[in-house]
C-alpha positions in Angstrom: 2.3 39.3 10.4 3.4 39.7 6.7 6.0 36.9 7.2 2.7 34.8 9.0 1.0 35.2 6.1 3.6 34.3 3.8 4.1 31.1 6.1 0.7 30.4 5.9 0.3 30.6 1.9 3.3 28.5 1.6 2.0 25.8 3.7 -1.4 25.8 1.6 0.2 25.2 -1.7 3.2 23.0 -0.6 2.5 19.2 -0.6 3.1 17.1 2.9 6.3 15.9 3.8 5.8 12.2 3.3 4.4 13.1 -0.6 7.6 14.7 -1.0 9.7 12.0 0.5 8.2 8.8 -0.7 5.2 9.9 -2.8 2.0 8.4 -3.0 2.9 5.1 -4.5 4.8 1.9 -3.3 6.2 -0.8 -5.0 5.5 -4.4 -3.2 6.3 -7.9 -4.3 4.2 -10.8 -4.1 5.2 -14.0 -3.8 3.0 -17.6 -3.7 5.7 -20.2 -2.6 4.2 -23.2 -3.4 2.9 -21.8 -6.6 5.1 -20.1 -9.0 3.1 -18.5 -11.8 -0.2 -17.7 -9.6 -1.9 -14.7 -10.6 -2.5 -12.4 -7.7 -4.9 -9.4 -7.8 -4.3 -6.8 -5.1 -7.1 -4.2 -4.3 -7.1 -1.3 -2.2 -9.9 1.6 -2.4 -7.1 3.7 -4.9 -7.4 0.8 -7.1 -6.7 -2.7 -8.5 -3.3 -4.2 -9.6 -2.8 -7.7 -11.4 0.5 -9.5 -10.7 2.1 -13.1 -11.7 3.9 -14.7 -8.5 6.5 -13.9 -7.5 6.6 -10.4 -9.2 6.3 -6.9 -8.1 3.8 -4.4 -8.5 3.5 -0.6 -7.8 0.6 0.3 -6.0 -1.3 3.2 -4.5 -0.8 3.7 -0.7 -3.8 4.1 1.2 -4.8 4.0 5.1 -7.4 1.2 4.1 -6.4 -2.7 4.0 -4.8 -4.2 0.6 -6.6 -7.3 0.0 -4.4 -9.9 -2.2 -6.1 -12.8 -3.8 -4.0 -15.1 -5.6 -5.3 -18.0 -8.1 -3.8 -20.3 -10.2 -6.2 -22.8 -12.3 -6.9 -26.1 -10.8 -5.4 -25.0 -7.4 -8.4 -22.4 -5.8 -7.7 -19.1 -4.5 -6.0 -17.9 -1.0 -7.2 -14.5 -0.3 -5.5 -12.3 2.4 -5.8 -9.0 4.0 -2.7 -6.8 4.7 -3.1 -3.7 7.0 -1.4 -0.6 6.1 0.9 1.1 9.0 1.5 4.9 9.5 4.6 6.0 8.3 7.1 7.2 11.3 7.6 10.6 9.0 4.2 11.5 9.1 4.5 12.5 12.7 7.3 14.7 12.1 5.4 16.3 9.2 3.3 18.0 11.9 6.3 20.4 12.7 7.3 21.1 8.9 3.9 20.8 7.3 1.8 21.7 9.8 -2.3 20.4 9.8 -2.4 21.1 6.1 0.6 18.5 5.4 -0.4 16.1 7.6 -4.2 16.5 5.7 -2.5 16.1 2.4 -0.3 12.9 3.1 -3.6 11.1 4.9 -5.8 12.1 1.9 -3.4 10.8 -0.8 -2.0 7.9 1.1 1.6 9.1 1.3 1.4 8.7 5.1 1.1 5.0 4.8 3.1 1.8 4.0 2.3 -1.7 3.3 4.7 -4.7 3.6 7.3 -4.4 1.1 6.8 -8.3 0.7 3.3 -10.0 0.8 3.6 -14.0 1.0 0.4 -15.7 -0.4 -1.1 -18.8 1.5 -2.0 -20.6 -2.2 -0.5 -23.9 -2.2 -0.3 -25.8 -5.6 1.1 -28.9 -4.0 -1.4 -30.9 -3.3 -4.4 -30.4 -5.7 -7.2 -28.1 -5.5 -7.6 -25.9 -2.4 -9.0 -22.5 -1.3 -7.5 -20.9 1.5 -8.1 -17.7 3.4 -6.1 -15.7 6.0 -6.4 -12.4 7.4 -2.4 -10.5 8.2 
């Protein structure tokens, strides 16, 4: 009985497995292949980040989509939505972290990933345009 109580207490205070392995934040690179120097705003339910393309920024992982809007004066804006995916290690957390570990990782966003490279549809080759795309 004492071992069970000790295990439950440890599970309650230890963070989830994915939070230990990769954390709540993730670097992403934003590219605007035909529009270098575009300003890109990335948003999810955990925050907002600004980066010049091509460039990298560290975002907070979240269950929800990451909205990426890139713009450049005289060329309009392009908005895309990038979905998060559940990391494979989140399933293993059920074994090692139990339901508490899974809950911690889901709540903090540590169980999710965005693509490492996000490419904007903004095209600065032919004058002012606005593009909207979902991914």
